[in-house]
C-alpha positions in Angstrom: 24.8 -25.4 57.9 24.1 -25.4 54.2 26.8 -24.6 51.5 25.7 -21.7 49.3 27.8 -23.1 46.5 26.0 -26.4 46.6 22.6 -24.6 46.5 23.5 -22.4 43.5 22.2 -23.7 40.1 24.8 -25.0 37.9 26.4 -22.7 35.1 25.0 -23.7 31.6 27.6 -25.4 29.4 29.5 -23.2 26.9 28.3 -23.4 23.3 29.9 -26.2 21.4 29.7 -27.2 17.6 27.7 -30.2 17.0 30.0 -31.3 14.2 27.0 -32.1 11.9 28.3 -32.6 8.3 26.4 -30.8 5.7 26.3 -32.6 2.4 26.0 -30.4 -0.6 22.6 -30.6 -2.4 23.8 -29.2 -5.9 21.5 -26.3 -5.6 23.7 -23.1 -4.8 21.0 -21.2 -2.9 20.1 -24.1 -0.8 23.7 -24.9 0.0 24.3 -21.3 1.1 21.3 -21.6 3.5 22.5 -24.7 5.0 26.0 -23.4 5.5 24.5 -20.6 7.3 23.5 -23.1 10.1 27.1 -23.2 11.1 26.7 -19.6 12.3 24.5 -21.1 15.2 27.5 -23.3 16.4 29.2 -20.5 18.7 25.8 -19.1 19.9 24.2 -19.9 23.0 20.9 -21.8 22.6 18.8 -18.5 22.9 20.7 -17.1 19.8 19.7 -20.1 17.5 16.3 -18.9 16.7 17.4 -16.0 14.6 19.8 -18.1 12.5 17.1 -20.8 12.2 14.6 -18.2 11.0 16.9 -16.7 8.5 17.8 -20.2 7.2 14.1 -21.1 7.0 13.3 -17.9 5.2 16.1 -18.6 2.5 14.9 -22.1 2.0 11.3 -21.0 1.6 12.4 -18.5 -1.0 14.4 -21.1 -2.8 11.2 -23.3 -2.9 9.0 -20.5 -4.1 11.5 -19.7 -6.9 11.1 -23.3 -8.3 7.3 -22.7 -8.6 7.7 -19.4 -10.4 7.0 -19.4 -14.2 10.0 -19.2 -16.4 10.9 -15.7 -17.6 9.8 -14.9 -21.0 12.5 -15.1 -23.7 13.5 -12.1 -25.8 11.0 -10.9 -28.4 12.5 -12.3 -31.6 9.6 -12.2 -34.0 11.0 -10.2 -36.9 9.1 -9.8 -40.0 
């Protein structure tokens, strides 16, 4: 005789925070993106991708902004 309970696959573990400490970078936009990673803690693993993609997009935008030319100053050439 086989025990059906013994043949059943084990239940996945419940989501648990990893407890990773996020050190501030000093750049508000980057820090906000990194804080968003905490939103993945209560999610099952298959929900992490959406959070990671959002954080990656935000970090990419922050890096792109660093390469943008400075905005021109106000026109102040009075004759």
